[in-house]
C-alpha positions as CSV (number, residue, x, y, z in Angstrom):
1,M,-8.8,24.6,8.2
2,R,-10.8,23.6,5.1
3,N,-8.9,20.2,5.0
4,T,-9.8,19.8,8.7
5,I,-13.5,20.4,7.9
6,V,-13.4,17.9,4.8
7,V,-11.6,15.1,6.9
8,T,-14.1,15.4,9.8
9,G,-16.8,15.3,7.4
10,L,-15.5,12.3,5.4
11,L,-14.9,10.4,8.9
12,L,-18.4,11.0,10.0
13,A,-19.8,9.6,6.7
14,A,-17.6,6.8,6.7
15,L,-18.5,5.5,10.3
16,A,-21.7,4.2,9.0
17,G,-20.0,2.7,6.0
18,P,-19.0,-1.2,5.2
19,A,-16.1,-3.1,6.4
20,Q,-12.7,-1.6,5.5
21,A,-10.9,-2.4,2.5
22,E,-7.2,-3.7,2.6
23,V,-4.6,-1.1,3.0
24,K,-1.5,-2.2,1.2
25,D,0.7,0.5,2.3
26,S,0.7,4.0,3.7
27,A,3.2,6.8,4.1
28,A,3.3,10.4,4.9
29,N,3.2,11.1,1.0
30,G,0.8,8.5,-0.3
31,F,-1.0,5.3,0.1
32,T,-2.4,2.0,-1.7
33,I,-5.8,0.4,-1.1
34,E,-7.3,-2.6,-2.5
35,N,-10.6,-4.2,-1.9
36,S,-12.4,-6.9,-3.8
37,Q,-15.7,-8.8,-3.9
38,V,-17.2,-11.6,-5.9
39,V,-20.4,-11.0,-7.6
40,P,-22.8,-13.5,-9.3
41,V,-22.6,-12.2,-12.7
42,D,-20.3,-12.6,-15.7
43,A,-17.4,-9.9,-16.5
44,K,-19.5,-8.4,-19.3
45,T,-22.5,-7.6,-17.1
46,A,-20.2,-6.4,-14.4
47,W,-18.4,-4.1,-16.9
48,D,-21.6,-2.8,-18.3
49,A,-22.8,-1.7,-15.0
50,L,-19.4,-0.3,-14.0
51,V,-19.5,2.0,-16.9
52,N,-23.0,2.6,-18.1
53,D,-24.9,2.5,-14.7
54,V,-22.4,4.5,-12.4
55,G,-25.2,6.9,-11.4
56,R,-27.3,3.7,-10.1
57,W,-24.6,2.1,-7.8
58,W,-22.1,5.0,-6.7
59,P,-23.0,6.5,-3.3
60,K,-24.9,9.6,-3.6
61,D,-23.1,11.2,-0.5
62,H,-20.0,10.9,-2.4
63,T,-20.9,13.2,-5.1
64,W,-20.3,17.1,-5.1
65,W,-24.2,17.7,-5.5
66,G,-25.9,14.7,-3.8
67,D,-27.2,13.1,-6.9
68,A,-25.2,10.1,-8.3
69,T,-27.3,10.1,-11.5
70,K,-25.4,13.2,-12.6
71,L,-22.3,10.8,-13.0
72,S,-20.9,9.4,-16.2
73,I,-17.8,7.4,-17.2
74,Q,-16.7,7.6,-20.9
75,P,-14.8,4.2,-21.3
76,R,-12.1,5.3,-23.5
77,A,-8.6,6.7,-23.3
78,G,-8.9,10.4,-22.4
79,G,-12.4,9.8,-21.2
80,C,-14.1,11.6,-18.4
81,F,-15.4,10.4,-15.2
82,C,-17.5,13.4,-14.7
83,E,-20.4,14.9,-12.6
84,R,-22.6,17.4,-14.4
85,N,-25.3,19.2,-12.6
86,G,-26.3,22.0,-15.1
87,R,-23.6,24.6,-15.0
88,Q,-22.0,22.9,-11.9
89,Q,-19.4,20.5,-13.2
90,A,-16.7,18.3,-11.9
91,W,-14.1,16.2,-13.8
92,H,-13.2,13.4,-11.1
93,M,-10.8,11.5,-13.1
94,T,-9.5,10.8,-16.6
95,V,-9.8,7.4,-18.2
96,T,-6.4,6.3,-19.0
97,F,-6.6,2.5,-19.9
98,V,-9.5,0.5,-21.1
99,D,-9.6,-3.2,-21.5
100,P,-13.4,-4.0,-21.6
101,G,-14.5,-6.6,-19.4
102,Q,-11.1,-6.8,-17.5
103,T,-9.6,-3.3,-16.5
104,L,-10.7,0.3,-16.2
105,R,-7.9,2.7,-15.1
106,M,-8.5,6.3,-14.2
107,T,-6.3,8.8,-12.7
108,G,-6.7,11.9,-10.8
109,G,-7.8,12.8,-7.1
110,L,-11.1,11.8,-5.8
111,G,-13.2,14.1,-3.6
112,P,-11.0,16.4,-1.2
113,L,-7.9,14.8,-2.6
114,Q,-8.4,16.7,-5.9
115,G,-8.7,20.1,-4.0
116,M,-5.5,19.2,-2.1
117,G,-3.7,18.8,-5.3
118,L,-3.1,15.1,-5.0
119,D,-3.2,12.6,-7.8
120,G,-3.7,8.9,-7.9
121,A,-4.4,5.9,-10.2
122,L,-7.6,4.0,-9.6
123,E,-8.3,0.6,-11.3
124,W,-11.4,-1.5,-11.5
125,R,-10.2,-4.9,-12.3
126,L,-12.6,-7.8,-13.2
127,A,-11.6,-11.5,-13.4
128,K,-13.3,-14.8,-13.7
129,A,-14.0,-16.4,-10.0
130,E,-15.8,-19.3,-8.6
131,G,-19.5,-18.1,-8.5
132,G,-19.1,-15.2,-11.1
133,T,-16.7,-12.4,-11.2
134,R,-14.2,-11.0,-8.9
135,I,-14.2,-7.1,-8.8
136,T,-11.2,-5.6,-7.4
137,L,-11.0,-1.8,-6.7
138,W,-7.3,-0.6,-6.3
139,Y,-6.3,3.0,-5.6
140,R,-2.9,4.5,-5.2
141,A,-2.8,8.1,-4.3
142,G,-0.2,10.4,-3.3
143,G,1.6,13.6,-3.9
144,Y,2.9,16.9,-2.1
145,T,0.7,18.1,1.0
146,P,1.8,19.6,4.3
147,D,-0.4,17.0,5.9
148,D,0.5,13.5,6.7
149,L,-1.5,11.3,4.2
150,R,-1.5,8.5,6.5
151,K,-4.3,10.2,8.4
152,F,-6.5,10.1,5.3
153,V,-6.1,6.4,4.8
154,P,-8.9,5.0,7.2
155,V,-11.4,7.5,5.6
156,V,-10.4,6.7,2.0
157,D,-10.3,3.1,2.8
158,K,-13.9,3.0,3.8
159,V,-15.1,5.2,1.2
160,Q,-13.6,2.9,-1.4
161,A,-15.2,-0.1,0.3
162,Q,-18.6,1.8,0.0
163,Q,-18.1,2.4,-3.8
164,L,-17.2,-1.2,-4.5
165,G,-20.0,-2.3,-2.2
166,G,-22.4,0.1,-4.2
167,L,-21.5,-1.8,-7.5
168,A,-21.4,-5.3,-5.9
169,D,-24.9,-4.9,-4.4
170,Y,-26.3,-3.3,-7.6
171,L,-25.1,-6.5,-9.6
172,R,-26.3,-8.9,-6.9
173,A,-29.8,-7.3,-7.1
174,K,-29.7,-7.4,-10.8
175,A,-28.8,-11.1,-10.8
176,K,-32.0,-12.0,-8.8
């Protein structure tokens, strides 16, 4: 029942979101999603915004307590992608790989996937591109659940596009 409520809520939130990311694959036990955008800044500027300004670009409606300023990323192995609202706290993902200006990898389950006991690897990849930096957001998640994970892919797909879009829009505004 709780999973149905969460999925319904996510579906409603995603309907107003940006275009879908690319679904690389999906199966009953997992999926891979990838999306990318080019932003008119160098990789250092993009990296700094990714790890230091997450509260300024992450969609607030995809936080536990509705306030993205409560988010932080510690860009070091073992670091926390966390949300802290006083005594209410969430460890969203663990930073597992850092190559400043190029790759940030985190593992864990985002949002309702965490509560379902699912796990994933999320990578932010930055690469030089014509006109600036290409930012690619890649997420592979899976694990055991009695639910068919293919039904979650459209929702996660749109939410990932919103997250990347938030960073890209923030960087575009910053470049003006």
